[in-house]
N, CA, C and O atoms as CSV, one atom per row, in Angstrom:
chain,resi,resn,atom,element,x,y,z
A,1,MET,N,N,-115.900,70.444,45.571
A,1,MET,CA,C,-117.189,69.910,45.139
A,1,MET,C,C,-117.209,69.239,43.790
A,1,MET,O,O,-118.128,68.507,43.420
A,2,GLU,N,N,-116.047,69.558,43.013
A,2,GLU,CA,C,-116.191,68.836,41.645
A,2,GLU,C,C,-116.092,67.561,41.737
A,2,GLU,O,O,-116.831,67.002,40.927
A,3,ALA,N,N,-115.363,66.710,42.517
A,3,ALA,CA,C,-115.363,65.415,42.703
A,3,ALA,C,C,-116.589,64.951,43.469
A,3,ALA,O,O,-116.813,63.744,43.381
A,4,ALA,N,N,-117.459,65.701,44.232
A,4,ALA,CA,C,-118.665,65.017,44.618
A,4,ALA,C,C,-119.720,65.339,43.478
A,4,ALA,O,O,-120.707,64.603,43.493
A,5,ALA,N,N,-119.683,66.270,42.535
A,5,ALA,CA,C,-120.496,66.421,41.416
A,5,ALA,C,C,-120.099,65.067,40.351
A,5,ALA,O,O,-120.927,64.314,39.840
A,6,ARG,N,N,-118.877,65.014,40.217
A,6,ARG,CA,C,-118.573,63.864,39.355
A,6,ARG,C,C,-119.155,62.534,39.923
A,6,ARG,O,O,-119.843,61.768,39.248
A,7,LEU,N,N,-118.835,62.343,41.144
A,7,LEU,CA,C,-119.372,61.000,41.732
A,7,LEU,C,C,-121.043,60.999,41.703
A,7,LEU,O,O,-121.607,59.931,41.467
A,8,LEU,N,N,-121.724,62.047,41.914
A,8,LEU,CA,C,-123.143,61.913,41.662
A,8,LEU,C,C,-123.364,61.595,40.118
A,8,LEU,O,O,-124.191,60.756,39.762
A,9,VAL,N,N,-122.668,62.230,39.324
A,9,VAL,CA,C,-123.270,61.952,37.935
A,9,VAL,C,C,-122.911,60.604,37.570
A,9,VAL,O,O,-123.671,60.004,36.810
A,10,ALA,N,N,-121.662,59.926,38.080
A,10,ALA,CA,C,-121.348,58.700,37.933
A,10,ALA,C,C,-122.440,57.718,38.519
A,10,ALA,O,O,-122.701,56.650,37.966
A,11,LEU,N,N,-123.037,58.134,39.630
A,11,LEU,CA,C,-124.015,57.310,40.504
A,11,LEU,C,C,-125.196,57.256,39.443
A,11,LEU,O,O,-125.690,56.153,39.212
A,12,VAL,N,N,-125.646,58.301,38.830
A,12,VAL,CA,C,-126.714,58.516,37.958
A,12,VAL,C,C,-126.599,57.651,36.814
A,12,VAL,O,O,-127.536,56.958,36.418
A,13,ALA,N,N,-125.305,57.688,36.205
A,13,ALA,CA,C,-125.062,56.867,35.152
A,13,ALA,C,C,-125.359,55.125,35.400
A,13,ALA,O,O,-125.969,54.383,34.630
A,14,ALA,N,N,-124.740,54.774,36.679
A,14,ALA,CA,C,-124.759,53.542,37.240
A,14,ALA,C,C,-126.259,53.065,37.393
A,14,ALA,O,O,-126.542,51.908,37.082
A,15,ILE,N,N,-127.248,53.954,37.877
A,15,ILE,CA,C,-128.383,53.656,38.050
A,15,ILE,C,C,-129.071,53.255,36.742
A,15,ILE,O,O,-129.829,52.300,36.580
A,16,HIS,N,N,-128.623,54.262,35.734
A,16,HIS,CA,C,-129.301,53.827,34.550
A,16,HIS,C,C,-128.873,52.493,33.752
A,16,HIS,O,O,-129.634,51.866,33.016
A,17,VAL,N,N,-127.472,52.149,34.031
A,17,VAL,CA,C,-127.186,51.020,33.404
A,17,VAL,C,C,-127.857,50.116,34.063
A,17,VAL,O,O,-128.512,49.393,33.313
A,18,TYR,N,N,-127.975,49.813,35.454
A,18,TYR,CA,C,-128.853,48.930,36.070
A,18,TYR,C,C,-130.142,48.824,35.605
A,18,TYR,O,O,-130.586,47.741,35.224
A,19,ILE,N,N,-130.937,50.073,35.595
A,19,ILE,CA,C,-132.095,50.040,34.752
A,19,ILE,C,C,-132.293,49.328,33.341
A,19,ILE,O,O,-133.276,48.712,32.928
A,20,LEU,N,N,-131.200,49.563,32.783
A,20,LEU,CA,C,-131.067,48.963,31.263
A,20,LEU,C,C,-130.939,47.442,31.592
A,20,LEU,O,O,-131.672,46.665,30.980
A,21,VAL,N,N,-130.244,47.067,32.320
A,21,VAL,CA,C,-130.109,45.420,32.500
A,21,VAL,C,C,-131.609,44.862,32.998
A,21,VAL,O,O,-132.204,43.932,32.454
A,22,LEU,N,N,-132.055,45.569,34.060
A,22,LEU,CA,C,-133.374,45.061,34.702
A,22,LEU,C,C,-134.319,45.049,33.265
A,22,LEU,O,O,-134.741,43.979,32.829
A,23,GLU,N,N,-134.536,46.043,32.740
A,23,GLU,CA,C,-135.679,46.041,31.703
A,23,GLU,C,C,-135.306,45.386,30.272
A,23,GLU,O,O,-136.196,45.051,29.491
A,24,MET,N,N,-134.094,45.243,30.014
A,24,MET,CA,C,-133.600,44.609,28.670
A,24,MET,C,C,-133.409,43.141,28.804
A,24,MET,O,O,-133.629,42.362,27.877
A,25,PHE,N,N,-132.956,42.753,30.085
A,25,PHE,CA,C,-132.400,41.503,30.258
A,25,PHE,C,C,-133.022,40.728,31.332
A,25,PHE,O,O,-132.965,39.499,31.376
A,26,LEU,N,N,-133.654,41.506,32.255
A,26,LEU,CA,C,-134.275,40.483,33.432
A,26,LEU,C,C,-135.556,40.974,33.590
A,26,LEU,O,O,-135.929,40.983,34.763
A,27,TRP,N,N,-136.314,41.369,32.806
A,27,TRP,CA,C,-137.687,41.882,32.823
A,27,TRP,C,C,-138.605,40.727,33.060
A,27,TRP,O,O,-139.589,40.904,33.778
A,28,ASP,N,N,-138.364,39.519,32.500
A,28,ASP,CA,C,-139.286,38.599,32.859
A,28,ASP,C,C,-138.791,37.424,33.813
A,28,ASP,O,O,-139.345,36.332,33.943
A,29,LYS,N,N,-137.600,37.880,34.475
A,29,LYS,CA,C,-136.771,36.936,35.374
A,29,LYS,C,C,-137.087,37.493,36.708
A,29,LYS,O,O,-137.447,38.653,36.905
A,30,PRO,N,N,-136.895,36.414,37.770
A,30,PRO,CA,C,-137.146,36.970,39.246
A,30,PRO,C,C,-136.919,38.312,39.624
A,30,PRO,O,O,-137.684,39.090,40.194
A,31,ALA,N,N,-135.803,38.469,39.242
A,31,ALA,CA,C,-135.323,39.895,39.661
A,31,ALA,C,C,-135.979,40.975,38.977
A,31,ALA,O,O,-136.205,41.927,39.724
A,32,GLY,N,N,-136.348,41.118,37.810
A,32,GLY,CA,C,-137.299,42.003,37.325
A,32,GLY,C,C,-138.395,42.093,37.563
A,32,GLY,O,O,-138.946,43.194,37.533
A,33,LEU,N,N,-139.220,40.681,37.953
A,33,LEU,CA,C,-140.650,40.795,38.381
A,33,LEU,C,C,-140.704,41.348,39.869
A,33,LEU,O,O,-141.712,41.895,40.316
A,34,ARG,N,N,-139.539,41.160,40.599
A,34,ARG,CA,C,-139.684,41.564,41.984
A,34,ARG,C,C,-139.461,43.160,41.888
A,34,ARG,O,O,-140.173,43.872,42.595
A,35,ALA,N,N,-138.412,43.803,40.961
A,35,ALA,CA,C,-138.216,45.202,40.766
A,35,ALA,C,C,-139.428,45.913,40.500
A,35,ALA,O,O,-139.788,46.912,41.123
A,36,PHE,N,N,-140.061,45.360,39.536
A,36,PHE,CA,C,-141.230,45.920,38.949
A,36,PHE,C,C,-142.639,45.575,39.376
A,36,PHE,O,O,-143.662,46.001,38.840
A,37,ARG,N,N,-142.564,44.707,40.459
A,37,ARG,CA,C,-143.850,43.932,41.026
A,37,ARG,C,C,-145.020,43.691,40.044
A,37,ARG,O,O,-146.126,44.231,40.056
A,38,MET,N,N,-144.456,42.611,39.053
A,38,MET,CA,C,-145.234,42.224,38.076
A,38,MET,C,C,-145.302,40.613,37.971
A,38,MET,O,O,-144.403,39.838,38.295
A,39,SER,N,N,-146.486,40.305,37.480
A,39,SER,CA,C,-146.814,38.886,37.233
A,39,SER,C,C,-146.001,38.557,36.075
A,39,SER,O,O,-145.596,39.473,35.358
A,40,ARG,N,N,-145.719,37.344,35.816
A,40,ARG,CA,C,-145.019,36.649,34.660
A,40,ARG,C,C,-145.691,36.826,33.415
A,40,ARG,O,O,-145.096,37.027,32.356
A,41,GLU,N,N,-147.029,36.746,33.547
A,41,GLU,CA,C,-148.014,37.083,32.362
A,41,GLU,C,C,-148.004,38.721,31.870
A,41,GLU,O,O,-148.006,39.127,30.708
A,42,LYS,N,N,-147.994,39.397,32.915
A,42,LYS,CA,C,-147.725,40.970,32.474
A,42,LYS,C,C,-146.269,41.159,31.927
A,42,LYS,O,O,-146.144,41.905,30.955
A,43,ALA,N,N,-145.343,40.659,32.363
A,43,ALA,CA,C,-143.993,40.713,31.733
A,43,ALA,C,C,-143.704,40.134,30.466
A,43,ALA,O,O,-142.852,40.557,29.686
A,44,ALA,N,N,-144.481,39.104,30.281
A,44,ALA,CA,C,-144.421,38.364,29.143
A,44,ALA,C,C,-144.816,39.274,27.792
A,44,ALA,O,O,-144.266,39.367,26.695
A,45,ALA,N,N,-145.975,39.886,28.336
A,45,ALA,CA,C,-146.883,40.781,27.499
A,45,ALA,C,C,-146.287,42.049,27.088
A,45,ALA,O,O,-146.560,42.653,26.050
A,46,SER,N,N,-145.419,42.418,28.018
A,46,SER,CA,C,-144.602,43.946,27.810
A,46,SER,C,C,-143.389,43.828,27.675
A,46,SER,O,O,-142.747,44.876,27.743
A,47,LYS,N,N,-142.680,42.620,27.455
A,47,LYS,CA,C,-141.258,42.474,27.390
A,47,LYS,C,C,-140.632,43.305,26.254
A,47,LYS,O,O,-139.616,43.928,26.561
A,48,VAL,N,N,-141.125,43.422,24.870
A,48,VAL,CA,C,-140.394,44.275,23.982
A,48,VAL,C,C,-140.519,45.706,24.462
A,48,VAL,O,O,-139.507,46.404,24.391
A,49,LEU,N,N,-141.662,46.239,24.954
A,49,LEU,CA,C,-141.762,47.641,25.296
A,49,LEU,C,C,-140.813,47.842,26.464
A,49,LEU,O,O,-140.440,48.984,26.736
A,50,ALA,N,N,-140.450,46.914,27.090
A,50,ALA,CA,C,-139.577,47.181,28.484
A,50,ALA,C,C,-137.963,47.105,27.849
A,50,ALA,O,O,-137.038,47.727,28.371
A,51,ALA,N,N,-137.829,46.377,26.837
A,51,ALA,CA,C,-136.455,46.419,26.252
A,51,ALA,C,C,-136.403,47.586,25.693
A,51,ALA,O,O,-135.373,48.187,25.999
A,52,ASN,N,N,-137.106,48.158,24.989
A,52,ASN,CA,C,-137.124,49.543,24.171
A,52,ASN,C,C,-136.742,50.652,25.329
A,52,ASN,O,O,-135.791,51.430,25.260
A,53,GLN,N,N,-137.680,50.556,26.399
A,53,GLN,CA,C,-137.301,51.643,27.547
A,53,GLN,C,C,-136.013,51.369,27.949
A,53,GLN,O,O,-135.275,52.332,28.156
A,54,GLY,N,N,-135.560,50.159,28.113
A,54,GLY,CA,C,-134.157,49.822,28.855
A,54,GLY,C,C,-133.097,50.395,27.808
A,54,GLY,O,O,-132.023,50.810,28.242
A,55,LEU,N,N,-133.311,50.422,26.733
A,55,LEU,CA,C,-132.503,51.019,25.509
A,55,LEU,C,C,-132.210,52.515,25.718
A,55,LEU,O,O,-131.112,53.030,25.507
A,56,TYR,N,N,-133.247,53.121,26.130
A,56,TYR,CA,C,-133.246,54.717,26.065
A,56,TYR,C,C,-132.758,54.775,27.553
A,56,TYR,O,O,-132.267,55.878,27.793
A,57,ASN,N,N,-132.747,54.089,28.414
A,57,ASN,CA,C,-132.319,54.371,29.797
A,57,ASN,C,C,-130.457,54.251,29.609
A,57,ASN,O,O,-129.606,54.959,30.147
A,58,GLY,N,N,-130.289,53.214,28.754
A,58,GLY,CA,C,-128.714,53.089,28.320
A,58,GLY,C,C,-128.111,54.413,27.461
A,58,GLY,O,O,-126.940,54.793,27.468
A,59,PHE,N,N,-129.105,54.937,26.808
A,59,PHE,CA,C,-128.642,56.253,26.201
A,59,PHE,C,C,-128.284,57.184,27.117
A,59,PHE,O,O,-127.232,57.802,26.949
A,60,LEU,N,N,-129.190,57.458,28.354
A,60,LEU,CA,C,-128.933,58.379,29.256
A,60,LEU,C,C,-127.785,58.089,29.904
A,60,LEU,O,O,-127.078,59.020,30.289
A,61,ALA,N,N,-127.421,56.792,30.126
A,61,ALA,CA,C,-126.157,56.546,30.928
A,61,ALA,C,C,-124.851,56.800,30.051
A,61,ALA,O,O,-123.752,57.112,30.510
A,62,ALA,N,N,-125.135,56.630,28.845
A,62,ALA,CA,C,-123.960,56.823,27.942
A,62,ALA,C,C,-123.837,58.162,27.522
A,62,ALA,O,O,-122.777,58.484,26.984
A,63,GLY,N,N,-124.743,59.018,27.671
A,63,GLY,CA,C,-124.680,60.338,27.557
A,63,GLY,C,C,-123.740,61.072,28.747
A,63,GLY,O,O,-122.809,61.855,28.557
A,64,LEU,N,N,-124.251,60.597,29.994
A,64,LEU,CA,C,-123.580,60.954,31.165
A,64,LEU,C,C,-122.233,60.554,31.132
A,64,LEU,O,O,-121.408,61.463,31.222
A,65,VAL,N,N,-121.766,59.249,31.008
A,65,VAL,CA,C,-120.467,58.852,30.934
A,65,VAL,C,C,-119.652,59.516,29.804
A,65,VAL,O,O,-118.439,59.609,29.986
A,66,TRP,N,N,-120.139,59.950,28.748
A,66,TRP,CA,C,-119.522,60.719,27.482
A,66,TRP,C,C,-119.073,62.126,28.269
A,66,TRP,O,O,-117.895,62.481,28.292
A,67,GLY,N,N,-120.109,62.861,28.892
A,67,GLY,CA,C,-119.775,63.854,29.647
A,67,GLY,C,C,-118.874,63.834,30.561
A,67,GLY,O,O,-118.030,64.731,30.540
A,68,LEU,N,N,-118.822,62.854,31.552
A,68,LEU,CA,C,-117.872,62.675,32.479
A,68,LEU,C,C,-116.502,62.408,31.755
A,68,LEU,O,O,-115.512,62.857,32.333
A,69,ARG,N,N,-116.332,61.828,30.728
A,69,ARG,CA,C,-115.153,61.663,30.062
A,69,ARG,C,C,-114.298,62.809,29.379
A,69,ARG,O,O,-113.091,62.856,29.141
A,70,ARG,N,N,-115.273,63.677,29.151
A,70,ARG,CA,C,-114.811,64.913,28.553
A,70,ARG,C,C,-114.086,65.770,29.651
A,70,ARG,O,O,-113.338,66.687,29.311
A,71,GLY,N,N,-114.312,65.468,30.967
A,71,GLY,CA,C,-113.726,66.268,31.881
A,71,GLY,C,C,-114.528,67.663,32.103
A,71,GLY,O,O,-115.754,67.555,32.087
A,72,LEU,N,N,-114.089,68.721,32.272
A,72,LEU,CA,C,-114.684,70.117,32.321
A,72,LEU,C,C,-115.227,70.462,31.188
A,72,LEU,O,O,-116.234,71.169,31.232
A,73,GLU,N,N,-114.747,70.089,30.052
A,73,GLU,CA,C,-115.523,70.428,28.715
A,73,GLU,C,C,-116.801,69.575,28.554
A,73,GLU,O,O,-117.607,69.800,27.651
A,74,GLY,N,N,-116.940,68.701,29.358
A,74,GLY,CA,C,-118.154,67.980,29.279
A,74,GLY,C,C,-119.143,68.366,30.180
A,74,GLY,O,O,-120.188,67.715,30.152
A,75,VAL,N,N,-119.030,69.395,31.069
A,75,VAL,CA,C,-120.087,69.803,31.885
A,75,VAL,C,C,-121.656,70.032,31.216
A,75,VAL,O,O,-122.722,69.550,31.600
A,76,ASP,N,N,-121.430,70.782,30.279
A,76,ASP,CA,C,-122.695,70.932,29.607
A,76,ASP,C,C,-123.255,69.481,29.004
A,76,ASP,O,O,-124.484,69.412,28.962
A,77,ILE,N,N,-122.685,68.570,28.637
A,77,ILE,CA,C,-123.161,67.335,28.328
A,77,ILE,C,C,-123.823,66.694,29.606
A,77,ILE,O,O,-124.910,66.118,29.567
A,78,GLN,N,N,-123.149,66.833,30.608
A,78,GLN,CA,C,-123.563,66.227,31.939
A,78,GLN,C,C,-124.873,66.863,32.327
A,78,GLN,O,O,-125.839,66.216,32.734
A,79,VAL,N,N,-124.845,68.219,32.169
A,79,VAL,CA,C,-126.406,68.799,32.840
A,79,VAL,C,C,-127.327,68.570,31.863
A,79,VAL,O,O,-128.499,68.326,32.151
A,80,PHE,N,N,-126.814,68.634,30.398
A,80,PHE,CA,C,-128.273,68.131,29.527
A,80,PHE,C,C,-128.730,66.653,29.803
A,80,PHE,O,O,-129.928,66.369,29.796
A,81,PHE,N,N,-127.933,65.886,30.002
A,81,PHE,CA,C,-128.223,64.536,30.052
A,81,PHE,C,C,-128.929,64.429,31.658
A,81,PHE,O,O,-129.872,63.679,31.912
A,82,LEU,N,N,-128.367,65.201,32.514
A,82,LEU,CA,C,-129.050,65.024,33.952
A,82,LEU,C,C,-130.376,65.530,33.733
A,82,LEU,O,O,-131.356,64.912,34.151
A,83,GLY,N,N,-130.482,66.710,33.051
A,83,GLY,CA,C,-131.913,67.257,32.830
A,83,GLY,C,C,-132.954,66.394,32.074
A,83,GLY,O,O,-134.153,66.468,32.345
A,84,CYS,N,N,-132.455,65.564,31.108
A,84,CYS,CA,C,-133.366,64.649,30.731
A,84,CYS,C,C,-133.753,63.478,31.594
A,84,CYS,O,O,-134.910,63.057,31.608
A,85,VAL,N,N,-132.725,62.919,32.359
A,85,VAL,CA,C,-133.106,62.136,33.361
A,85,VAL,C,C,-134.167,62.711,34.503
A,85,VAL,O,O,-135.041,61.991,34.986
A,86,LEU,N,N,-134.012,63.839,34.801
A,86,LEU,CA,C,-134.653,64.678,35.770
A,86,LEU,C,C,-136.255,64.547,35.095
A,86,LEU,O,O,-137.157,64.065,35.780
A,87,VAL,N,N,-136.443,64.915,34.013
A,87,VAL,CA,C,-137.818,65.039,33.224
A,87,VAL,C,C,-138.347,63.671,32.925
A,87,VAL,O,O,-139.558,63.453,32.887
A,88,ALA,N,N,-137.513,62.820,32.730
A,88,ALA,CA,C,-137.797,61.390,32.503
A,88,ALA,C,C,-138.393,60.893,33.827
A,88,ALA,O,O,-139.501,60.355,33.813
A,89,GLY,N,N,-137.781,61.032,34.849
A,89,GLY,CA,C,-138.043,60.717,36.261
A,89,GLY,C,C,-139.282,61.481,36.959
A,89,GLY,O,O,-139.969,60.917,37.809
A,90,LEU,N,N,-139.496,62.696,36.572
A,90,LEU,CA,C,-140.553,63.321,37.061
A,90,LEU,C,C,-141.869,62.858,36.194
A,90,LEU,O,O,-142.915,62.546,36.764
A,91,TYR,N,N,-141.747,62.842,34.981
A,91,TYR,CA,C,-142.978,62.135,34.322
A,91,TYR,C,C,-143.175,60.718,34.564
A,91,TYR,O,O,-144.331,60.340,34.370
A,92,GLY,N,N,-142.343,59.838,34.938
A,92,GLY,CA,C,-142.523,58.504,35.196
A,92,GLY,C,C,-143.066,58.441,36.832
A,92,GLY,O,O,-143.771,57.562,37.327
A,93,ALA,N,N,-142.589,59.480,37.404
A,93,ALA,CA,C,-143.264,59.385,38.707
A,93,ALA,C,C,-144.762,59.788,38.795
A,93,ALA,O,O,-145.511,59.234,39.600
A,94,VAL,N,N,-145.183,60.770,37.945
A,94,VAL,CA,C,-146.568,61.173,37.671
A,94,VAL,C,C,-147.632,60.061,36.989
A,94,VAL,O,O,-148.837,59.956,37.216
A,95,THR,N,N,-146.749,59.227,36.036
A,95,THR,CA,C,-147.681,58.411,35.190
A,95,THR,C,C,-147.614,57.083,35.524
A,95,THR,O,O,-148.603,56.397,35.267
A,96,ALA,N,N,-146.502,56.487,36.129
A,96,ALA,CA,C,-146.261,54.975,36.249
A,96,ALA,C,C,-145.998,54.644,37.816
A,96,ALA,O,O,-146.613,53.685,38.280
A,97,SER,N,N,-145.211,55.303,38.578
A,97,SER,CA,C,-144.967,54.973,39.822
A,97,SER,C,C,-144.240,55.990,40.513
A,97,SER,O,O,-143.123,56.352,40.141
A,98,ARG,N,N,-144.910,56.525,41.636
A,98,ARG,CA,C,-144.110,57.332,42.682
A,98,ARG,C,C,-142.640,56.968,43.019
A,98,ARG,O,O,-141.847,57.866,43.298
A,99,LYS,N,N,-142.273,55.697,42.999
A,99,LYS,CA,C,-140.967,55.184,43.341
A,99,LYS,C,C,-139.930,55.886,42.454
A,99,LYS,O,O,-138.884,56.356,42.902
A,100,ILE,N,N,-140.314,55.926,41.091
A,100,ILE,CA,C,-139.543,56.588,40.100
A,100,ILE,C,C,-138.758,58.035,40.571
A,100,ILE,O,O,-137.599,58.368,40.324
A,101,LEU,N,N,-139.775,58.752,41.313
A,101,LEU,CA,C,-139.144,59.966,41.846
A,101,LEU,C,C,-137.904,59.876,42.611
A,101,LEU,O,O,-136.991,60.701,42.593
A,102,TYR,N,N,-137.969,58.602,43.403
A,102,TYR,CA,C,-136.762,58.796,44.481
A,102,TYR,C,C,-135.568,57.913,43.651
A,102,TYR,O,O,-134.400,58.262,43.823
A,103,VAL,N,N,-135.850,56.829,42.798
A,103,VAL,CA,C,-135.045,56.299,42.052
A,103,VAL,C,C,-134.374,57.109,41.158
A,103,VAL,O,O,-133.152,57.239,41.227
A,104,GLN,N,N,-135.066,57.682,40.303
A,104,GLN,CA,C,-134.488,58.463,39.313
A,104,GLN,C,C,-134.406,59.935,39.348
A,104,GLN,O,O,-133.348,60.495,39.060
A,105,ALA,N,N,-135.384,60.544,39.657
A,105,ALA,CA,C,-135.530,62.071,39.398
A,105,ALA,C,C,-134.536,62.643,40.657
A,105,ALA,O,O,-133.704,63.511,40.390
A,106,LEU,N,N,-134.649,62.169,41.896
A,106,LEU,CA,C,-133.913,62.711,43.102
A,106,LEU,C,C,-132.623,62.701,42.648
A,106,LEU,O,O,-132.074,63.743,42.291
A,107,PRO,N,N,-131.953,61.382,42.616
A,107,PRO,CA,C,-130.490,61.452,42.241
A,107,PRO,C,C,-130.083,62.493,41.234
A,107,PRO,O,O,-129.250,63.361,41.492
A,108,ALA,N,N,-130.724,62.372,40.027
A,108,ALA,CA,C,-130.522,63.442,39.183
A,108,ALA,C,C,-130.486,64.887,39.428
A,108,ALA,O,O,-129.680,65.679,38.939
A,109,ALA,N,N,-131.615,65.191,40.379
A,109,ALA,CA,C,-131.732,66.675,40.980
A,109,ALA,C,C,-130.396,66.858,41.693
A,109,ALA,O,O,-129.674,67.818,41.422
A,110,LEU,N,N,-130.033,65.855,42.687
A,110,LEU,CA,C,-129.105,66.117,43.319
A,110,LEU,C,C,-127.687,66.357,42.704
A,110,LEU,O,O,-126.910,67.230,43.091
A,111,ALA,N,N,-127.444,65.427,41.651
A,111,ALA,CA,C,-126.274,65.697,40.722
A,111,ALA,C,C,-126.102,66.974,39.938
A,111,ALA,O,O,-125.044,67.523,39.633
A,112,LEU,N,N,-127.547,67.408,39.623
A,112,LEU,CA,C,-127.591,68.622,38.837
A,112,LEU,C,C,-127.170,69.792,39.832
A,112,LEU,O,O,-126.541,70.754,39.393
A,113,ILE,N,N,-127.529,69.700,41.202
A,113,ILE,CA,C,-127.242,70.830,42.133
A,113,ILE,C,C,-125.740,70.757,42.250
A,113,ILE,O,O,-125.062,71.755,42.006
A,114,ALA,N,N,-125.257,69.747,42.570
A,114,ALA,CA,C,-123.831,69.376,42.921
A,114,ALA,C,C,-122.848,69.976,41.556
A,114,ALA,O,O,-121.774,70.574,41.625
A,115,ARG,N,N,-123.498,69.650,40.539
A,115,ARG,CA,C,-122.918,70.234,39.368
A,115,ARG,C,C,-122.833,71.660,38.982
A,115,ARG,O,O,-121.931,72.060,38.246
A,116,TRP,N,N,-123.696,72.391,39.432
A,116,TRP,CA,C,-124.170,73.704,39.494
A,116,TRP,C,C,-123.274,74.249,40.550
A,116,TRP,O,O,-122.651,75.245,40.182
A,117,LEU,N,N,-123.054,73.860,41.743
A,117,LEU,CA,C,-122.259,74.291,42.824
A,117,LEU,C,C,-120.727,74.183,42.513
A,117,LEU,O,O,-119.941,75.024,42.950
A,118,ALA,N,N,-120.361,73.214,41.812
A,118,ALA,CA,C,-119.021,72.961,41.229
A,118,ALA,C,C,-118.547,74.060,40.432
A,118,ALA,O,O,-117.448,73.994,39.883
């Protein structure tokens, strides 16, 4: 179960690295426009805010990787950052897009469950 928990935590970290790339570097490019269903005008107007959001997603990924690198000593770190991802995902699902529930919150919840079972 430990291996499954670590794999799920790594998956959540990878998702957040991908979100960082989308929000910081691809926001106004075709991939970002498709991912967030935006017009070029809306993307241009919100590019700075998106980059800031992307940076925060990078911090979440960095915290999860930090916890993974610490091994069993990093379990508390993993749980903390997974909790942050879960709360951010739930908030985003309520305020921005229901899709965030499945892309961000659900993987974090599954990783938390696996982490607790391990």
